[in-house]
N, C-alpha and C positions, 0 to 999 in steps of 0.2 A: 417641769412638773405641771400637771394639769389640775386646776381647781374646779369645783362644782358650784354652780350658782344655787342659792337656796331654793329656787322654784323647782328644782329637780330632785331634791332630797327624798321626797316621798316615793316617787317612782323608782328611784334606784334602791331605796330601802325595800320596797315591795319585791323588786326583782331578785334580791339576795335572800331576804328573810323567809320567803315561802319555802326555800329549799332546806334550810337548816333549823327553822323554828321548832321548838320542842325537842331538839337534840343538842345543838350547840348551846342553847340557853339564851334567855333574854338578856343576861349580863353582856354577852358577846355582841348582841345586836345593839345594845346601848352604846358600847365602846365604838362600834362602827359608825353609828349616827353622830356621836360627839365629834369625831374627827373628820367627818365629811366636809365640813366647812373650810378646813385647811387644805386638804389634799387627798385625792382619791387613793393613791397608792399608800400614803401614810395611814389612811383609815384602814386599809386592808392589813397593813403590818401590825397596827395596834390591836385590831380585832383578833388577828392570829395569835398574838401573845396572850391576850385575855382568854381566848378559847383553850390554848395549850395549858395555861395555868389552871383553868377549871378542871381539865382532864387529870392534871398532875395531883390536884388536891383531892380528887376522888379515887386516886390510885389506878386510874386507867392506863397511864403511862408512867414510866420511871422518871426520876430527876434527870438522868442522862438523856433519855429519849426526849424529854421536854426541852432541854437545852438545845438539842438538835432541831426540834420542830420550830422553835422560836426564830430560827434563822431562815426558815422556809417562806416562800411567797404565800400570801393568804389564799391565792387561787388554788394552791395544792391542798390546803386544809379544807377549803370548801368542797373540793372534789371528793374527799373522804365522806363528807356529808351527803353528796350526790349519790354515792354508791349506797349509803344507808337508805336513802329515800327510794332508790330504785328497787331495793329489796322489799320495800313496802308497796311496790306497785305504782310508783310515781316517777315515770321516766322523764328525762329532760326534754324540753321543747326542741324540735329539730329545725334548724335553719339551713337553707341552701343558699350558697353564694355563687352567683354567675358574674364573674369579673375576670377579664382577660389580662389585666396588669398583674404580674406575679407578686410584686412587692405589696400592692394594696390588698390583693387576695390573701396573702399570708398575714398581713396586719389585721384584717377583719377576722380571719380564722382564729388567731390567738386571742383577740379581744373577746370574741364570743365564747370561746372555750373557757376562758378565765371567768366569764360571767355565767358559767355552768350550762351553756347550751350545747346540745349535740350539733355538730357542724359538718356539713359536706360542702366541698368547694370543687366545682367543675373545672376541668382543665381542657376538655374537649368541647367545643361549642357548635359542632356540626349539626346536632339536633337537640339543642338545649331545652326546648319546650317539652319534647318527648321524655327526656331525662328527668325533668322536673316533675312531670306527671307520674312517672314510674316510681320516683323516690317518695312522693306524697309527703313533703315537709309541712311543718306548721307555718312557715313563713319563708319568702324568697327575697333576697337582696339582689337586685338586678341592675347591672350597668347598661348604659345606652349604646356606647360605641364599642361594639363587639365585632369580631371577624365573621363575615357571612351575614346572618340576620341581625337586624338592629334590636335593641331592647324593646322597642315599641312592638315589633312584629312578634317577638317571643311572648310578650305579655298578652297580646291578642290571642295567640294560639293556646296559651295556658288558660286564659279566661273562657275560652270556648268550652272547656271541659271541667274546669275547677274554680272554686271560689277561694283558693289559698291566698292569704294576704301577700301582697307584693309591695315592696318599698324600692323605689328607684334610688340608686346611689351613683351619682354621675358628676362629671366636671362641667356639664352643660348647664349654664345658669340662666339661659333665656327664659322669660316668663311663658312664652308660647310652648316651649318644650315641656315645662312643668304642667301647663294646662293639657297638652296632648297626652302626657303620661297619666294624668288623673282621668281623662276622658276614655282612655284605653282600658281603664279598670284598675290602675294602680291605687294603692291605699295611702301612700305617702311619697314624698319626693325630697331627698336630701342631697345637697350639693357638696362636692369636694372642694377644698379639704374639709373634712368633718372633724368635730371634736368628739372624742370617744364617749364621754358621759352623755352628751346630747344625743348621739346616735343610739346608745343603749336606752335612753329614756323614750325615744320615738318608737323603738322596737317593742318595749314593754307596753306602751300605750296602744299600739296597733294590735298586739297579741291579746291584750285585755278587751279591746273593743270588738275583735273578731273571734273571740275564744270559741274553739270547737268543743263539742261534747258538752255544751251547757244545757240550757233548757230546750233548745231546738233539737228535734229528733231527726235522724238521718233517714228514717223510713216512716212514711205516713200511709195509713190504710183507710179505705172507705168502700163499703159494699163489695168486699173481697178483692178490690183492686189495691195494689201496693205501689206507692211512688217511692223509688229509691233515689234519694238526693245525691248520694255519693257516686252512684253509677250512672245517673242521668237516664233512668229508664222507668217504665211502668209495667207491672206484671198483673196477669189475671188468669187464674186457674192453670198455672204451669206455662203460660205463654208470656213472652217478654218482647217489648218493642223499645228501641232507643229513641230518646228525645233530643232535639237541639237545645242550645242554651235558652233561647227565647221560649220554646215550648215548655221546658222544664220550669222556668220561672212562672209562667202562666198557670201551669198545673199546681205548682207549689202554693200559689196564692189561693187557688180554688180549694185545695185540700185543707189549707189552714182555716178556710171559712165554709167548710162543707155544710150543705143543707141551708146555706144562706145565699142571698142574691148579692153578687159583687158587680157593682156598676162598671161600665166601660171606663168611665173617668177614673174611678178608684183603682181599677186594674192597671191602667196606663201609668197612674201616679206611682203605684207599687213597683212597676217595672223600672221606671226612671230612678226611683230611690235605690234600686239594685243594679244600676249601671246598664240597663237595657233601654235604649232610646228608640222608641217606636211611636208611630202616629196611629190615628184611628183606623185608617185603611189597612195598615200593616197588621194591626191586632186582628182584624177580621180574617185576613189571609192565614195568620197563625192558628186561629181557632179552627178554621176549616181543615188545615193540615193535621192538627191534633185529633180531630174527630175521625179523620180517615185512618190514622194510625191506631186509634182506640178500637175501631171496628175490626182491624186485622187480628186483634187478640180476643175478639168476642165481646167487647164493651160497646154495645149499641145504645145510642141515645144517653151516653154517660154524662155528657155536658148538656144541660138544658138551657133554654133561652126564655127570658121574660121580656117580651117586646117593650121597649122603651125604658127598661129597668137594668137589665144586665144578664150575667150568666150565673149558673149554679151547678153543683154536683150533688 
C-alpha cells in the first residue's frame, strides 16, 4: 500500500477536486481528504462510498445500485464525474506517454487514467517528436532510453516547434543527465522507480505552472500584423511567414511590449528565462533575419532601433 506525505495533500486534492466539485459535493471531497493521510487507495474507496451514499439519499440511484457501486473502484466513480464535466465543456487534460518499456507504459497509463487524465501512449517510436506535435497534448512524459532517437533528441525536436510541458521519467539518475534534460527544455525530471502520488503531484504542479489558455493570448496583433504563437508565424494582409523558435520568442517579447523600447539586455534575459540561450552577437543575427522575413510579407521597418537603448515595434 502507498501512503501520501502531508506535503502533497493539497496538490492531490486540487488534482481531483476540480473535476467533480459542485457535482459530487463537498462532503465527498472532505471524506477523501480525511483518508489521504492513511492510504491513497483507501481514500478513494471511502470517498466512493460517501459519494454513492449521497446519490442514494437523493434518489439518484436505487439501494440495489448503490450497493453495487460501493464495491467499485473510486476511479470509476470519478470517471462518471469526468463525463459530466465534459458535457459542460471541460475536457480532461491530455497527457502523452513516450515510454518503450511495456510494463511501465501500462502502469503510467492506468495511473493517469484513474487520475482522470486523457492518456495516449506511443508504441511506435520511429518519429516520436512528429507524433507528439501532431497530437498536441497538454503534457508529455518522456523516457530517455528509447529505440532510435534518445529522449534528449526528441525533446529538442519538440521544443523547436512547441512549448508543451515535458517531464522526463527515466531510470538514469546521474545529475548531468538531469541538468542536460532541463537545459534541453524539459520542465521536470523524475527518476524511476517513482512513487505514484509524488509523480501525480509533479504533473499537477507543472500543469498549473505552464497552464495553457490562461491570461496569455495565442495570437497578438499590432499595426495589422498578427503573431500566431501556436503556429510560430507572423501574418500581414493575407501573407504569412514562418519563424524559428528564437525568432518567435524575440517577436513575442516585442509584441508584449509594443510601442515600448526593449533593451538588448532585457531581451536576452527574457530569452534565457524561456530556455533560449543566446548571446549579444546571436541576437543581432536573429534581428536581421527577422527583418528580412518581415519585408517578405510587406512589413517594412516594422522593428525599429533606438541606438544605445534597444528595439521597439
